[in-house]
C-alpha angles and dihedrals in degrees: 000000000000092000091049091051091047091050091051093048090047089053093050091049093049089048090053090049090049091053090053102251113134134171114263107249115216115191113237094358136094126256110266124219092246091056090066098049100080094045091047090049088053088059090050092048089053088052088053091053089051092049093245095114129030123243088232091055090049090055091049090050092050090049093051092048093048100041104037117004105045094048087057104035103017100102096035119107104248092229090059095058109105141144093298094053091046088050091050089051093051089046092051090053092046090052089050089058099248117159122247090251092054091047091051090050092049090051090053091053092046090051091054089069092044091050088052089052089051093050090050090051093243094123128029096222140359109257121245119245130209114273113261112199110218112214115210114238106180116200117242119263133212123252114234091259091048089050093051090050090050092051092045092050093045092052091050089054096055109128094014127110116246121202114231116207118230124251124203089274102038141055131241111265144153125239125197114224 
């Protein structure tokens, strides 16, 4: 199992090198977290090309890195990131009001960079993070009668414009169905 994981990581590293992404070398300084992001994303892009990872998931990963993870970890030497720093990251997201599911997803994205650092031999292990209990919040479902009504109404609306109400990030508009 260890040999298989090492072989996969070696393959990903060589793929990143092939696609031209290398780690920024700073003379007399340590590798920063942000230095590893682009090479790791090259590995993920190669996975998209092979069909192992979806393009949508790659965009989500990039957004998480840009919006939440890099502002926190970006300028930290990757070797200095440990349990305390991971805990501080979780605490900062909790203070920002993020849900446990979102926090867990952010941790997964942050670990991708740390796993890349491990594969490159920059760190000896990926630091542990505090446990985040993800509470299941299943979305509501329709009863059979509600589903029939939904289908009937949708069929009646074919060819009509439907007004879509604005959210905080969108504009009012009409869509013809």
